[in-house]
C-alpha positions as CSV (number, residue, x, y, z in Angstrom):
1,I,0.0,-0.2,-0.2
2,A,2.8,2.4,0.8
3,V,4.4,2.1,-2.5
4,V,1.5,2.7,-4.5
5,L,0.3,5.6,-2.2
6,R,3.9,6.9,-2.6
7,H,3.7,6.5,-6.6
8,S,0.5,8.5,-6.3
9,G,1.8,11.6,-4.9
10,F,1.3,11.0,-1.0
11,K,3.8,11.3,1.5
12,V,3.7,7.7,3.6
13,V,5.2,7.1,6.8
14,V,5.5,3.5,7.9
15,K,5.3,2.1,11.3
16,Y,5.5,-1.6,12.1
17,S,3.9,-1.7,15.5
18,V,0.9,0.0,17.3
19,A,3.4,1.6,19.8
20,D,5.3,3.0,17.0
21,A,2.4,4.5,15.3
22,M,0.9,5.9,18.8
23,D,4.2,7.7,19.0
24,A,3.9,9.2,15.3
25,V,0.0,10.3,16.7
26,D,2.1,12.5,20.0
27,R,4.3,13.6,17.6
28,G,2.0,15.1,15.0
29,G,2.0,16.5,11.8
30,L,0.0,13.7,9.9
31,S,-2.6,14.4,7.9
32,G,-4.2,11.3,8.0
33,I,-4.0,7.6,9.5
34,I,-4.1,4.4,7.5
35,T,-4.1,1.2,9.3
36,E,-4.8,-2.2,9.0
37,L,-7.3,-4.0,11.9
38,V,-5.1,-6.8,12.4
39,L,-1.8,-5.8,13.5
40,P,1.2,-8.2,15.4
41,D,0.7,-6.4,18.4
42,K,-2.4,-4.7,19.1
43,T,-5.7,-4.2,16.3
44,G,-6.0,-0.8,14.3
45,L,-8.8,0.0,16.7
46,D,-6.5,0.7,19.4
47,V,-4.6,2.9,16.7
48,V,-8.2,4.7,16.1
49,R,-9.2,4.9,19.8
50,Y,-5.6,6.1,21.0
51,A,-6.1,9.1,18.2
52,R,-9.3,9.9,18.8
53,Q,-8.2,10.7,22.4
54,R,-5.5,13.4,21.7
55,D,-6.7,16.9,20.8
56,V,-4.2,17.2,18.3
57,S,-5.0,14.3,16.2
58,S,-8.8,13.7,17.6
59,R,-9.9,14.9,14.0
60,L,-7.6,13.2,11.8
61,P,-9.1,11.3,8.8
62,I,-9.0,7.5,9.2
63,L,-9.1,4.5,7.0
64,I,-9.1,1.0,8.0
65,V,-8.1,-1.3,5.4
66,S,-9.5,-4.8,6.3
67,S,-10.6,-8.2,4.9
68,E,-13.4,-8.4,8.3
69,A,-16.5,-8.2,7.3
70,V,-18.1,-6.1,10.4
71,M,-16.4,-3.2,11.8
72,D,-19.1,-1.4,14.6
73,D,-16.3,-0.8,17.0
74,A,-14.4,2.0,14.9
75,G,-16.9,4.9,15.0
76,H,-19.1,6.7,12.1
77,D,-15.9,8.9,11.2
78,V,-13.7,6.1,10.0
79,L,-13.9,4.9,6.4
80,F,-13.2,1.0,5.7
81,V,-11.6,-0.6,2.4
82,S,-11.8,-3.7,2.0
83,K,-9.0,-6.4,0.9
84,P,-7.9,-7.0,-1.5
85,V,-7.5,-3.4,-2.1
86,V,-8.2,-2.1,-5.2
87,V,-5.8,0.9,-5.7
88,D,-8.0,3.6,-7.2
89,E,-10.9,2.7,-4.7
90,L,-7.6,3.2,-2.2
91,V,-6.9,6.8,-3.5
92,R,-10.2,7.8,-3.8
93,A,-10.6,7.1,-0.2
94,I,-8.0,8.9,0.8
95,V,-8.7,11.9,-1.3
96,S,-12.4,11.9,0.2
97,M,-10.8,12.0,3.7
98,R,-9.1,15.3,2.5
99,M,-5.2,13.6,3.4
100,S,-2.8,15.6,2.0
101,V,-1.2,15.0,-1.5
102,L,2.6,16.1,-1.7
């Protein structure tokens, strides 16, 4: 996903754990968050909850990529894209959420 987004003109910062993602949220400067639902150490929902509790990132656009069918837990302001990801669909979703393009 990161390669496709970079190719589409987005600046991408990749984090490999929920703890690292939470650190990135705390540092700020993000224009949005894209996360998988299933992660090695926790879930993408943990990232969503953490971001929503922070003043700086409480309104960040968040997109969750998942093969899971039901995701009622994330909140109404989180967009979901199903796996397998269709590149055009992913880019349209990001643009619709007004995440920044370089």
